[in-house]
PyMOL CGO cylinders between C-alpha atoms (Angstrom):
from pymol import cmd
from pymol.cgo import CYLINDER

trace = [
    CYLINDER, 34.77, -22.34, 36.04, 36.13, -19.28, 34.36, 0.3, 1, 1, 1, 1, 1, 1,
    CYLINDER, 36.13, -19.28, 34.36, 34.42, -20.46, 31.00, 0.3, 1, 1, 1, 1, 1, 1,
    CYLINDER, 34.42, -20.46, 31.00, 31.14, -20.94, 32.91, 0.3, 1, 1, 1, 1, 1, 1,
    CYLINDER, 31.14, -20.94, 32.91, 31.30, -17.36, 34.39, 0.3, 1, 1, 1, 1, 1, 1,
    CYLINDER, 31.30, -17.36, 34.39, 32.00, -15.94, 30.97, 0.3, 1, 1, 1, 1, 1, 1,
    CYLINDER, 32.00, -15.94, 30.97, 28.99, -17.73, 29.51, 0.3, 1, 1, 1, 1, 1, 1,
    CYLINDER, 28.99, -17.73, 29.51, 26.84, -16.29, 32.34, 0.3, 1, 1, 1, 1, 1, 1,
    CYLINDER, 26.84, -16.29, 32.34, 28.09, -12.87, 31.90, 0.3, 1, 1, 1, 1, 1, 1,
    CYLINDER, 28.09, -12.87, 31.90, 27.52, -13.08, 28.18, 0.3, 1, 1, 1, 1, 1, 1,
    CYLINDER, 27.52, -13.08, 28.18, 23.90, -14.37, 28.85, 0.3, 1, 1, 1, 1, 1, 1,
    CYLINDER, 23.90, -14.37, 28.85, 23.34, -11.45, 31.20, 0.3, 1, 1, 1, 1, 1, 1,
    CYLINDER, 23.34, -11.45, 31.20, 24.52, -8.88, 28.67, 0.3, 1, 1, 1, 1, 1, 1,
    CYLINDER, 24.52, -8.88, 28.67, 22.37, -10.47, 25.96, 0.3, 1, 1, 1, 1, 1, 1,
    CYLINDER, 22.37, -10.47, 25.96, 19.36, -10.41, 28.03, 0.3, 1, 1, 1, 1, 1, 1,
    CYLINDER, 19.36, -10.41, 28.03, 19.98, -6.76, 29.11, 0.3, 1, 1, 1, 1, 1, 1,
    CYLINDER, 19.98, -6.76, 29.11, 20.53, -5.75, 25.49, 0.3, 1, 1, 1, 1, 1, 1,
    CYLINDER, 20.53, -5.75, 25.49, 17.32, -7.43, 24.45, 0.3, 1, 1, 1, 1, 1, 1,
    CYLINDER, 17.32, -7.43, 24.45, 15.39, -5.74, 27.32, 0.3, 1, 1, 1, 1, 1, 1,
    CYLINDER, 15.39, -5.74, 27.32, 16.72, -2.36, 26.22, 0.3, 1, 1, 1, 1, 1, 1,
    CYLINDER, 16.72, -2.36, 26.22, 15.44, -3.05, 22.65, 0.3, 1, 1, 1, 1, 1, 1,
    CYLINDER, 15.44, -3.05, 22.65, 12.11, -4.06, 23.87, 0.3, 1, 1, 1, 1, 1, 1,
    CYLINDER, 12.11, -4.06, 23.87, 11.78, -0.90, 26.05, 0.3, 1, 1, 1, 1, 1, 1,
    CYLINDER, 11.78, -0.90, 26.05, 12.79, 1.25, 23.02, 0.3, 1, 1, 1, 1, 1, 1,
    CYLINDER, 12.79, 1.25, 23.02, 10.13, -0.41, 20.77, 0.3, 1, 1, 1, 1, 1, 1,
    CYLINDER, 10.13, -0.41, 20.77, 7.38, 0.14, 23.26, 0.3, 1, 1, 1, 1, 1, 1,
    CYLINDER, 7.38, 0.14, 23.26, 8.24, 3.61, 23.87, 0.3, 1, 1, 1, 1, 1, 1,
    CYLINDER, 8.24, 3.61, 23.87, 8.33, 4.32, 20.13, 0.3, 1, 1, 1, 1, 1, 1,
    CYLINDER, 8.33, 4.32, 20.13, 4.96, 2.59, 19.78, 0.3, 1, 1, 1, 1, 1, 1,
    CYLINDER, 4.96, 2.59, 19.78, 3.52, 4.84, 22.57, 0.3, 1, 1, 1, 1, 1, 1,
    CYLINDER, 3.52, 4.84, 22.57, 5.06, 7.91, 20.76, 0.3, 1, 1, 1, 1, 1, 1,
    CYLINDER, 5.06, 7.91, 20.76, 3.42, 6.72, 17.55, 0.3, 1, 1, 1, 1, 1, 1,
    CYLINDER, 3.42, 6.72, 17.55, 0.08, 6.29, 19.10, 0.3, 1, 1, 1, 1, 1, 1,
    CYLINDER, 0.08, 6.29, 19.10, 0.35, 9.80, 20.83, 0.3, 1, 1, 1, 1, 1, 1,
    CYLINDER, 0.35, 9.80, 20.83, 1.33, 11.32, 17.45, 0.3, 1, 1, 1, 1, 1, 1,
    CYLINDER, 1.33, 11.32, 17.45, -1.60, 9.61, 15.80, 0.3, 1, 1, 1, 1, 1, 1,
    CYLINDER, -1.60, 9.61, 15.80, -3.99, 10.99, 18.37, 0.3, 1, 1, 1, 1, 1, 1,
    CYLINDER, -3.99, 10.99, 18.37, -2.41, 14.61, 18.26, 0.3, 1, 1, 1, 1, 1, 1,
    CYLINDER, -2.41, 14.61, 18.26, -2.95, 14.61, 14.55, 0.3, 1, 1, 1, 1, 1, 1,
    CYLINDER, -2.95, 14.61, 14.55, -6.55, 13.53, 14.75, 0.3, 1, 1, 1, 1, 1, 1,
    CYLINDER, -6.55, 13.53, 14.75, -7.36, 16.23, 17.36, 0.3, 1, 1, 1, 1, 1, 1,
    CYLINDER, -7.36, 16.23, 17.36, -5.66, 18.86, 15.22, 0.3, 1, 1, 1, 1, 1, 1,
    CYLINDER, -5.66, 18.86, 15.22, -7.55, 17.92, 12.17, 0.3, 1, 1, 1, 1, 1, 1,
    CYLINDER, -7.55, 17.92, 12.17, -10.95, 17.86, 14.00, 0.3, 1, 1, 1, 1, 1, 1,
    CYLINDER, -10.95, 17.86, 14.00, -10.34, 20.97, 16.10, 0.3, 1, 1, 1, 1, 1, 1,
    CYLINDER, -10.34, 20.97, 16.10, -8.92, 22.97, 13.16, 0.3, 1, 1, 1, 1, 1, 1,
    CYLINDER, -8.92, 22.97, 13.16, -11.91, 22.13, 10.95, 0.3, 1, 1, 1, 1, 1, 1,
    CYLINDER, -11.91, 22.13, 10.95, -9.82, 20.31, 8.42, 0.3, 1, 1, 1, 1, 1, 1,
    CYLINDER, -9.82, 20.31, 8.42, -11.28, 16.77, 9.15, 0.3, 1, 1, 1, 1, 1, 1,
    CYLINDER, -11.28, 16.77, 9.15, -14.61, 17.57, 7.52, 0.3, 1, 1, 1, 1, 1, 1,
    CYLINDER, -14.61, 17.57, 7.52, -13.13, 18.70, 4.03, 0.3, 1, 1, 1, 1, 1, 1,
    CYLINDER, -13.13, 18.70, 4.03, -10.73, 15.73, 4.08, 0.3, 1, 1, 1, 1, 1, 1,
    CYLINDER, -10.73, 15.73, 4.08, -13.41, 13.20, 4.82, 0.3, 1, 1, 1, 1, 1, 1,
    CYLINDER, -13.41, 13.20, 4.82, -15.65, 14.74, 2.16, 0.3, 1, 1, 1, 1, 1, 1,
    CYLINDER, -15.65, 14.74, 2.16, -12.83, 14.59, -0.37, 0.3, 1, 1, 1, 1, 1, 1,
    CYLINDER, -12.83, 14.59, -0.37, -11.92, 11.05, 0.41, 0.3, 1, 1, 1, 1, 1, 1,
    CYLINDER, -11.92, 11.05, 0.41, -15.56, 9.86, 0.44, 0.3, 1, 1, 1, 1, 1, 1,
    CYLINDER, -15.56, 9.86, 0.44, -16.24, 11.70, -2.75, 0.3, 1, 1, 1, 1, 1, 1,
    CYLINDER, -16.24, 11.70, -2.75, -13.38, 9.91, -4.74, 0.3, 1, 1, 1, 1, 1, 1,
    CYLINDER, -13.38, 9.91, -4.74, -12.88, 6.21, -5.65, 0.3, 1, 1, 1, 1, 1, 1,
    CYLINDER, -12.88, 6.21, -5.65, -11.91, 4.56, -2.36, 0.3, 1, 1, 1, 1, 1, 1,
    CYLINDER, -11.91, 4.56, -2.36, -9.69, 2.20, -4.42, 0.3, 1, 1, 1, 1, 1, 1,
    CYLINDER, -9.69, 2.20, -4.42, -7.36, 5.19, -5.16, 0.3, 1, 1, 1, 1, 1, 1,
    CYLINDER, -7.36, 5.19, -5.16, -7.24, 6.10, -1.47, 0.3, 1, 1, 1, 1, 1, 1,
    CYLINDER, -7.24, 6.10, -1.47, -6.58, 2.46, -0.56, 0.3, 1, 1, 1, 1, 1, 1,
    CYLINDER, -6.58, 2.46, -0.56, -3.99, 2.14, -3.32, 0.3, 1, 1, 1, 1, 1, 1,
    CYLINDER, -3.99, 2.14, -3.32, -2.23, 5.32, -2.05, 0.3, 1, 1, 1, 1, 1, 1,
    CYLINDER, -2.23, 5.32, -2.05, -2.22, 4.19, 1.49, 0.3, 1, 1, 1, 1, 1, 1,
    CYLINDER, -2.22, 4.19, 1.49, -0.79, 0.88, 0.51, 0.3, 1, 1, 1, 1, 1, 1,
    CYLINDER, -0.79, 0.88, 0.51, 1.98, 2.44, -1.53, 0.3, 1, 1, 1, 1, 1, 1,
    CYLINDER, 1.98, 2.44, -1.53, 2.93, 4.68, 1.52, 0.3, 1, 1, 1, 1, 1, 1,
    CYLINDER, 2.93, 4.68, 1.52, 2.66, 1.68, 3.85, 0.3, 1, 1, 1, 1, 1, 1,
    CYLINDER, 2.66, 1.68, 3.85, 5.02, -0.24, 1.73, 0.3, 1, 1, 1, 1, 1, 1,
    CYLINDER, 5.02, -0.24, 1.73, 7.51, 2.41, 1.36, 0.3, 1, 1, 1, 1, 1, 1,
    CYLINDER, 7.51, 2.41, 1.36, 7.41, 3.39, 5.06, 0.3, 1, 1, 1, 1, 1, 1,
    CYLINDER, 7.41, 3.39, 5.06, 7.81, -0.24, 6.21, 0.3, 1, 1, 1, 1, 1, 1,
    CYLINDER, 7.81, -0.24, 6.21, 10.50, -1.00, 3.67, 0.3, 1, 1, 1, 1, 1, 1,
    CYLINDER, 10.50, -1.00, 3.67, 12.56, 2.10, 4.78, 0.3, 1, 1, 1, 1, 1, 1,
    CYLINDER, 12.56, 2.10, 4.78, 12.01, 1.34, 8.54, 0.3, 1, 1, 1, 1, 1, 1,
    CYLINDER, 12.01, 1.34, 8.54, 13.27, -2.16, 8.16, 0.3, 1, 1, 1, 1, 1, 1,
    CYLINDER, 13.27, -2.16, 8.16, 15.97, -1.86, 5.60, 0.3, 1, 1, 1, 1, 1, 1,
    CYLINDER, 15.97, -1.86, 5.60, 17.38, 1.76, 5.93, 0.3, 1, 1, 1, 1, 1, 1,
    CYLINDER, 17.38, 1.76, 5.93, 20.71, 2.06, 7.69, 0.3, 1, 1, 1, 1, 1, 1,
    CYLINDER, 20.71, 2.06, 7.69, 20.04, 5.73, 8.43, 0.3, 1, 1, 1, 1, 1, 1,
    CYLINDER, 20.04, 5.73, 8.43, 18.09, 6.26, 11.78, 0.3, 1, 1, 1, 1, 1, 1,
    CYLINDER, 18.09, 6.26, 11.78, 16.90, 9.55, 10.34, 0.3, 1, 1, 1, 1, 1, 1,
    CYLINDER, 16.90, 9.55, 10.34, 15.24, 7.61, 7.41, 0.3, 1, 1, 1, 1, 1, 1,
    CYLINDER, 15.24, 7.61, 7.41, 13.66, 5.06, 9.82, 0.3, 1, 1, 1, 1, 1, 1,
    CYLINDER, 13.66, 5.06, 9.82, 12.19, 7.85, 11.83, 0.3, 1, 1, 1, 1, 1, 1,
    CYLINDER, 12.19, 7.85, 11.83, 10.88, 9.64, 8.71, 0.3, 1, 1, 1, 1, 1, 1,
    CYLINDER, 10.88, 9.64, 8.71, 9.37, 6.28, 7.62, 0.3, 1, 1, 1, 1, 1, 1,
    CYLINDER, 9.37, 6.28, 7.62, 7.53, 5.96, 11.00, 0.3, 1, 1, 1, 1, 1, 1,
    CYLINDER, 7.53, 5.96, 11.00, 6.24, 9.50, 10.91, 0.3, 1, 1, 1, 1, 1, 1,
    CYLINDER, 6.24, 9.50, 10.91, 4.96, 9.13, 7.27, 0.3, 1, 1, 1, 1, 1, 1,
    CYLINDER, 4.96, 9.13, 7.27, 3.08, 5.94, 8.18, 0.3, 1, 1, 1, 1, 1, 1,
    CYLINDER, 3.08, 5.94, 8.18, 1.48, 7.53, 11.34, 0.3, 1, 1, 1, 1, 1, 1,
    CYLINDER, 1.48, 7.53, 11.34, 0.53, 10.63, 9.27, 0.3, 1, 1, 1, 1, 1, 1,
    CYLINDER, 0.53, 10.63, 9.27, -1.04, 8.29, 6.57, 0.3, 1, 1, 1, 1, 1, 1,
    CYLINDER, -1.04, 8.29, 6.57, -2.84, 6.19, 9.14, 0.3, 1, 1, 1, 1, 1, 1,
    CYLINDER, -2.84, 6.19, 9.14, -4.16, 9.47, 10.72, 0.3, 1, 1, 1, 1, 1, 1,
    CYLINDER, -4.16, 9.47, 10.72, -5.43, 10.64, 7.20, 0.3, 1, 1, 1, 1, 1, 1,
    CYLINDER, -5.43, 10.64, 7.20, -7.17, 7.51, 6.21, 0.3, 1, 1, 1, 1, 1, 1,
    CYLINDER, -7.17, 7.51, 6.21, -8.88, 7.23, 9.61, 0.3, 1, 1, 1, 1, 1, 1,
    CYLINDER, -8.88, 7.23, 9.61, -10.46, 10.77, 9.20, 0.3, 1, 1, 1, 1, 1, 1,
    CYLINDER, -10.46, 10.77, 9.20, -13.65, 9.60, 7.33, 0.3, 1, 1, 1, 1, 1, 1,
    CYLINDER, -13.65, 9.60, 7.33, -14.25, 6.63, 9.63, 0.3, 1, 1, 1, 1, 1, 1,
    CYLINDER, -14.25, 6.63, 9.63, -13.81, 8.86, 12.77, 0.3, 1, 1, 1, 1, 1, 1,
    CYLINDER, -13.81, 8.86, 12.77, -16.12, 11.63, 11.43, 0.3, 1, 1, 1, 1, 1, 1,
    CYLINDER, -16.12, 11.63, 11.43, -18.89, 9.28, 10.66, 0.3, 1, 1, 1, 1, 1, 1,
    CYLINDER, -18.89, 9.28, 10.66, -18.47, 7.48, 13.97, 0.3, 1, 1, 1, 1, 1, 1,
    CYLINDER, -18.47, 7.48, 13.97, -18.55, 10.82, 15.79, 0.3, 1, 1, 1, 1, 1, 1,
    CYLINDER, -18.55, 10.82, 15.79, -21.79, 11.72, 13.96, 0.3, 1, 1, 1, 1, 1, 1,
    CYLINDER, -21.79, 11.72, 13.96, -23.79, 8.49, 13.99, 0.3, 1, 1, 1, 1, 1, 1,
    CYLINDER, -23.79, 8.49, 13.99, -22.43, 6.67, 17.11, 0.3, 1, 1, 1, 1, 1, 1,
    CYLINDER, -22.43, 6.67, 17.11, -21.36, 9.16, 19.97, 0.3, 1, 1, 1, 1, 1, 1,
    CYLINDER, -21.36, 9.16, 19.97, -19.01, 7.35, 22.32, 0.3, 1, 1, 1, 1, 1, 1,
    CYLINDER, -19.01, 7.35, 22.32, -18.12, 4.60, 19.92, 0.3, 1, 1, 1, 1, 1, 1,
    CYLINDER, -18.12, 4.60, 19.92, -14.53, 5.97, 19.38, 0.3, 1, 1, 1, 1, 1, 1,
    CYLINDER, -14.53, 5.97, 19.38, -13.64, 5.92, 23.06, 0.3, 1, 1, 1, 1, 1, 1,
    CYLINDER, -13.64, 5.92, 23.06, -15.31, 2.53, 23.61, 0.3, 1, 1, 1, 1, 1, 1,
    CYLINDER, -15.31, 2.53, 23.61, -13.48, 0.99, 20.58, 0.3, 1, 1, 1, 1, 1, 1,
    CYLINDER, -13.48, 0.99, 20.58, -10.08, 2.55, 21.87, 0.3, 1, 1, 1, 1, 1, 1,
    CYLINDER, -10.08, 2.55, 21.87, -10.66, 0.93, 25.30, 0.3, 1, 1, 1, 1, 1, 1,
    CYLINDER, -10.66, 0.93, 25.30, -11.38, -2.46, 23.74, 0.3, 1, 1, 1, 1, 1, 1,
    CYLINDER, -11.38, -2.46, 23.74, -8.40, -2.01, 21.53, 0.3, 1, 1, 1, 1, 1, 1,
    CYLINDER, -8.40, -2.01, 21.53, -6.04, -1.24, 24.36, 0.3, 1, 1, 1, 1, 1, 1,
    CYLINDER, -6.04, -1.24, 24.36, -7.39, -3.93, 26.56, 0.3, 1, 1, 1, 1, 1, 1,
    CYLINDER, -7.39, -3.93, 26.56, -6.99, -6.35, 23.73, 0.3, 1, 1, 1, 1, 1, 1,
    CYLINDER, -6.99, -6.35, 23.73, -3.54, -5.34, 22.92, 0.3, 1, 1, 1, 1, 1, 1,
    CYLINDER, -3.54, -5.34, 22.92, -2.35, -5.58, 26.54, 0.3, 1, 1, 1, 1, 1, 1,
    CYLINDER, -2.35, -5.58, 26.54, -3.94, -9.02, 26.84, 0.3, 1, 1, 1, 1, 1, 1,
    CYLINDER, -3.94, -9.02, 26.84, -2.26, -10.42, 23.72, 0.3, 1, 1, 1, 1, 1, 1,
    CYLINDER, -2.26, -10.42, 23.72, 0.96, -8.88, 24.72, 0.3, 1, 1, 1, 1, 1, 1,
    CYLINDER, 0.96, -8.88, 24.72, 0.71, -10.40, 28.02, 0.3, 1, 1, 1, 1, 1, 1,
    CYLINDER, 0.71, -10.40, 28.02, 0.27, -13.76, 26.67, 0.3, 1, 1, 1, 1, 1, 1,
    CYLINDER, 0.27, -13.76, 26.67, 3.55, -13.52, 24.63, 0.3, 1, 1, 1, 1, 1, 1,
    CYLINDER, 3.55, -13.52, 24.63, 5.59, -12.25, 27.37, 0.3, 1, 1, 1, 1, 1, 1,
    CYLINDER, 5.59, -12.25, 27.37, 4.16, -14.61, 29.98, 0.3, 1, 1, 1, 1, 1, 1,
    CYLINDER, 4.16, -14.61, 29.98, 4.39, -17.71, 27.92, 0.3, 1, 1, 1, 1, 1, 1,
    CYLINDER, 4.39, -17.71, 27.92, 7.58, -16.66, 26.07, 0.3, 1, 1, 1, 1, 1, 1,
    CYLINDER, 7.58, -16.66, 26.07, 6.09, -18.71, 23.01, 0.3, 1, 1, 1, 1, 1, 1,
    CYLINDER, 6.09, -18.71, 23.01, 7.40, -18.04, 19.58, 0.3, 1, 1, 1, 1, 1, 1,
    CYLINDER, 7.40, -18.04, 19.58, 4.37, -17.19, 17.31, 0.3, 1, 1, 1, 1, 1, 1,
    CYLINDER, 4.37, -17.19, 17.31, 6.39, -16.86, 14.17, 0.3, 1, 1, 1, 1, 1, 1,
    CYLINDER, 6.39, -16.86, 14.17, 4.43, -19.87, 12.68, 0.3, 1, 1, 1, 1, 1, 1,
    CYLINDER, 4.43, -19.87, 12.68, 1.58, -17.44, 12.34, 0.3, 1, 1, 1, 1, 1, 1,
    CYLINDER, 1.58, -17.44, 12.34, 3.39, -15.69, 9.47, 0.3, 1, 1, 1, 1, 1, 1,
    CYLINDER, 3.39, -15.69, 9.47, 2.19, -17.71, 6.63, 0.3, 1, 1, 1, 1, 1, 1,
    CYLINDER, 2.19, -17.71, 6.63, -1.39, -17.81, 8.05, 0.3, 1, 1, 1, 1, 1, 1,
    CYLINDER, -1.39, -17.81, 8.05, -1.53, -14.06, 8.42, 0.3, 1, 1, 1, 1, 1, 1,
    CYLINDER, -1.53, -14.06, 8.42, -0.18, -13.44, 4.92, 0.3, 1, 1, 1, 1, 1, 1,
    CYLINDER, -0.18, -13.44, 4.92, -2.83, -15.53, 3.39, 0.3, 1, 1, 1, 1, 1, 1,
    CYLINDER, -2.83, -15.53, 3.39, -5.57, -13.90, 5.65, 0.3, 1, 1, 1, 1, 1, 1,
    CYLINDER, -5.57, -13.90, 5.65, -4.47, -10.50, 4.59, 0.3, 1, 1, 1, 1, 1, 1,
    CYLINDER, -4.47, -10.50, 4.59, -4.38, -11.33, 0.92, 0.3, 1, 1, 1, 1, 1, 1,
    CYLINDER, -4.38, -11.33, 0.92, -7.99, -12.81, 1.11, 0.3, 1, 1, 1, 1, 1, 1,
    CYLINDER, -7.99, -12.81, 1.11, -9.19, -9.79, 3.03, 0.3, 1, 1, 1, 1, 1, 1,
    CYLINDER, -9.19, -9.79, 3.03, -7.77, -7.43, 0.56, 0.3, 1, 1, 1, 1, 1, 1,
    CYLINDER, -7.77, -7.43, 0.56, -9.32, -9.31, -2.29, 0.3, 1, 1, 1, 1, 1, 1,
    CYLINDER, -9.32, -9.31, -2.29, -12.66, -9.08, -0.51, 0.3, 1, 1, 1, 1, 1, 1,
    CYLINDER, -12.66, -9.08, -0.51, -12.40, -5.32, 0.19, 0.3, 1, 1, 1, 1, 1, 1,
    CYLINDER, -12.40, -5.32, 0.19, -11.46, -4.63, -3.45, 0.3, 1, 1, 1, 1, 1, 1,
    CYLINDER, -11.46, -4.63, -3.45, -14.35, -6.79, -4.48, 0.3, 1, 1, 1, 1, 1, 1,
    CYLINDER, -14.35, -6.79, -4.48, -16.59, -5.01, -2.26, 0.3, 1, 1, 1, 1, 1, 1,
    CYLINDER, -16.59, -5.01, -2.26, -15.53, -1.59, -3.49, 0.3, 1, 1, 1, 1, 1, 1,
    CYLINDER, -15.53, -1.59, -3.49, -15.95, -2.67, -7.16, 0.3, 1, 1, 1, 1, 1, 1,
    CYLINDER, -15.95, -2.67, -7.16, -19.13, -4.53, -7.03, 0.3, 1, 1, 1, 1, 1, 1,
    CYLINDER, -19.13, -4.53, -7.03, -20.69, -2.41, -4.26, 0.3, 1, 1, 1, 1, 1, 1,
    CYLINDER, -20.69, -2.41, -4.26, -21.54, -4.95, -1.55, 0.3, 1, 1, 1, 1, 1, 1,
    CYLINDER, -21.54, -4.95, -1.55, -21.17, -4.55, 2.12, 0.3, 1, 1, 1, 1, 1, 1,
    CYLINDER, -21.17, -4.55, 2.12, -18.87, -6.96, 3.88, 0.3, 1, 1, 1, 1, 1, 1,
    CYLINDER, -18.87, -6.96, 3.88, -20.76, -6.83, 7.10, 0.3, 1, 1, 1, 1, 1, 1,
    CYLINDER, -20.76, -6.83, 7.10, -20.39, -7.65, 10.73, 0.3, 1, 1, 1, 1, 1, 1,
    CYLINDER, -20.39, -7.65, 10.73, -18.74, -11.09, 10.27, 0.3, 1, 1, 1, 1, 1, 1,
    CYLINDER, -18.74, -11.09, 10.27, -15.97, -9.73, 8.17, 0.3, 1, 1, 1, 1, 1, 1,
    CYLINDER, -15.97, -9.73, 8.17, -15.15, -6.98, 10.83, 0.3, 1, 1, 1, 1, 1, 1,
    CYLINDER, -15.15, -6.98, 10.83, -15.17, -9.88, 13.48, 0.3, 1, 1, 1, 1, 1, 1,
    CYLINDER, -15.17, -9.88, 13.48, -12.70, -11.80, 11.28, 0.3, 1, 1, 1, 1, 1, 1,
    CYLINDER, -12.70, -11.80, 11.28, -10.56, -8.72, 10.83, 0.3, 1, 1, 1, 1, 1, 1,
    CYLINDER, -10.56, -8.72, 10.83, -10.45, -8.21, 14.48, 0.3, 1, 1, 1, 1, 1, 1,
    CYLINDER, -10.45, -8.21, 14.48, -9.27, -11.76, 14.93, 0.3, 1, 1, 1, 1, 1, 1,
    CYLINDER, -9.27, -11.76, 14.93, -6.54, -11.33, 12.05, 0.3, 1, 1, 1, 1, 1, 1,
    CYLINDER, -6.54, -11.33, 12.05, -5.43, -8.04, 13.75, 0.3, 1, 1, 1, 1, 1, 1,
    CYLINDER, -5.43, -8.04, 13.75, -4.99, -10.02, 17.12, 0.3, 1, 1, 1, 1, 1, 1,
    CYLINDER, -4.99, -10.02, 17.12, -3.05, -12.72, 15.33, 0.3, 1, 1, 1, 1, 1, 1,
    CYLINDER, -3.05, -12.72, 15.33, -0.78, -9.94, 13.86, 0.3, 1, 1, 1, 1, 1, 1,
    CYLINDER, -0.78, -9.94, 13.86, -0.36, -8.50, 17.33, 0.3, 1, 1, 1, 1, 1, 1,
    CYLINDER, -0.36, -8.50, 17.33, 0.75, -11.88, 18.52, 0.3, 1, 1, 1, 1, 1, 1,
    CYLINDER, 0.75, -11.88, 18.52, 3.18, -12.46, 15.63, 0.3, 1, 1, 1, 1, 1, 1,
    CYLINDER, 3.18, -12.46, 15.63, 4.61, -8.90, 15.94, 0.3, 1, 1, 1, 1, 1, 1,
    CYLINDER, 4.61, -8.90, 15.94, 5.03, -9.09, 19.71, 0.3, 1, 1, 1, 1, 1, 1,
    CYLINDER, 5.03, -9.09, 19.71, 6.65, -12.44, 19.34, 0.3, 1, 1, 1, 1, 1, 1,
    CYLINDER, 6.65, -12.44, 19.34, 9.16, -11.17, 16.84, 0.3, 1, 1, 1, 1, 1, 1,
    CYLINDER, 9.16, -11.17, 16.84, 9.93, -8.21, 19.09, 0.3, 1, 1, 1, 1, 1, 1,
    CYLINDER, 9.93, -8.21, 19.09, 10.74, -10.79, 21.98, 0.3, 1, 1, 1, 1, 1, 1,
    CYLINDER, 10.74, -10.79, 21.98, 12.66, -13.29, 19.85, 0.3, 1, 1, 1, 1, 1, 1,
    CYLINDER, 12.66, -13.29, 19.85, 13.64, -12.19, 16.38, 0.3, 1, 1, 1, 1, 1, 1,
    CYLINDER, 13.64, -12.19, 16.38, 13.94, -8.49, 15.60, 0.3, 1, 1, 1, 1, 1, 1,
    CYLINDER, 13.94, -8.49, 15.60, 17.58, -7.16, 15.15, 0.3, 1, 1, 1, 1, 1, 1,
    CYLINDER, 17.58, -7.16, 15.15, 18.20, -4.91, 18.19, 0.3, 1, 1, 1, 1, 1, 1,
    CYLINDER, 18.20, -4.91, 18.19, 18.93, -1.88, 16.03, 0.3, 1, 1, 1, 1, 1, 1,
    CYLINDER, 18.93, -1.88, 16.03, 15.53, -2.10, 14.29, 0.3, 1, 1, 1, 1, 1, 1,
    CYLINDER, 15.53, -2.10, 14.29, 13.21, -0.89, 17.25, 0.3, 1, 1, 1, 1, 1, 1,
    CYLINDER, 13.21, -0.89, 17.25, 11.78, 1.83, 14.98, 0.3, 1, 1, 1, 1, 1, 1,
    CYLINDER, 11.78, 1.83, 14.98, 10.74, -0.71, 12.41, 0.3, 1, 1, 1, 1, 1, 1,
    CYLINDER, 10.74, -0.71, 12.41, 9.33, -3.03, 15.19, 0.3, 1, 1, 1, 1, 1, 1,
    CYLINDER, 9.33, -3.03, 15.19, 7.31, -0.07, 16.65, 0.3, 1, 1, 1, 1, 1, 1,
    CYLINDER, 7.31, -0.07, 16.65, 5.93, 0.64, 13.08, 0.3, 1, 1, 1, 1, 1, 1,
    CYLINDER, 5.93, 0.64, 13.08, 4.79, -2.94, 12.61, 0.3, 1, 1, 1, 1, 1, 1,
    CYLINDER, 4.79, -2.94, 12.61, 3.24, -2.95, 16.09, 0.3, 1, 1, 1, 1, 1, 1,
    CYLINDER, 3.24, -2.95, 16.09, 1.41, 0.32, 15.45, 0.3, 1, 1, 1, 1, 1, 1,
    CYLINDER, 1.41, 0.32, 15.45, 0.05, -1.04, 12.18, 0.3, 1, 1, 1, 1, 1, 1,
    CYLINDER, 0.05, -1.04, 12.18, -1.52, -3.97, 13.75, 0.3, 1, 1, 1, 1, 1, 1,
    CYLINDER, -1.52, -3.97, 13.75, -2.93, -1.93, 16.60, 0.3, 1, 1, 1, 1, 1, 1,
    CYLINDER, -2.93, -1.93, 16.60, -4.39, 0.54, 14.15, 0.3, 1, 1, 1, 1, 1, 1,
    CYLINDER, -4.39, 0.54, 14.15, -6.02, -2.29, 12.23, 0.3, 1, 1, 1, 1, 1, 1,
    CYLINDER, -6.02, -2.29, 12.23, -7.55, -3.74, 15.28, 0.3, 1, 1, 1, 1, 1, 1,
    CYLINDER, -7.55, -3.74, 15.28, -8.94, -0.27, 16.24, 0.3, 1, 1, 1, 1, 1, 1,
    CYLINDER, -8.94, -0.27, 16.24, -10.46, 0.35, 12.76, 0.3, 1, 1, 1, 1, 1, 1,
    CYLINDER, -10.46, 0.35, 12.76, -12.43, -2.91, 12.93, 0.3, 1, 1, 1, 1, 1, 1,
    CYLINDER, -12.43, -2.91, 12.93, -13.47, -2.81, 16.50, 0.3, 1, 1, 1, 1, 1, 1,
    CYLINDER, -13.47, -2.81, 16.50, -14.74, 0.70, 15.83, 0.3, 1, 1, 1, 1, 1, 1,
    CYLINDER, -14.74, 0.70, 15.83, -16.73, -0.61, 12.88, 0.3, 1, 1, 1, 1, 1, 1,
    CYLINDER, -16.73, -0.61, 12.88, -18.39, -3.14, 15.12, 0.3, 1, 1, 1, 1, 1, 1,
    CYLINDER, -18.39, -3.14, 15.12, -19.38, -0.52, 17.59, 0.3, 1, 1, 1, 1, 1, 1,
    CYLINDER, -19.38, -0.52, 17.59, -20.77, 1.52, 14.81, 0.3, 1, 1, 1, 1, 1, 1,
    CYLINDER, -20.77, 1.52, 14.81, -22.76, -1.30, 13.42, 0.3, 1, 1, 1, 1, 1, 1,
    CYLINDER, -22.76, -1.30, 13.42, -24.60, -1.65, 16.76, 0.3, 1, 1, 1, 1, 1, 1,
    CYLINDER, -24.60, -1.65, 16.76, -26.09, 1.93, 16.41, 0.3, 1, 1, 1, 1, 1, 1,
]
cmd.load_cgo(trace, "trace")
């Protein structure tokens, strides 16, 4: 009997610890989203957004994409591997700032050619994220099997993006739809990892991974709304 009680108490402590980790992860995700919005508001209200957009659109997009990928890799590596909590927070902040900057040209164009598209895309992204999160937490299913599929999907998408930039062809609506689906799979995968697999001292890295997937979905949902105008 005492052994059974001990096992039950250990189970309760483990569940409580996991619940605390999950709460921290989503609080940090919310903070990252709010920081992203704050940076964008500052850039557009200060007038810095236009010169940034012009500079980025006036250069080779491959350089911008390459720089962003390097920052993303370094930030993700630091958030997941660094033992210093300060370094983890710095990585998350750097990643959010990089995302905010790379979004500037798209948001500037959307604001000019498709008024209302940004808020509509944000609403769809939030609803999609909440729905996918609900699927994971309701079913308790482990979606880690999606990992290899997502890796192949992102490699193929990157090849198409680079080829489009080099050879000057548009990827079109179907590519955006495919990327929204890929981002949805990434959200399922990341959320499942938060629920089942992430070490409980890595809530910053988990929040960064979720933020990256949400930002990817928002990017391509916004492109879809822009393509309608």
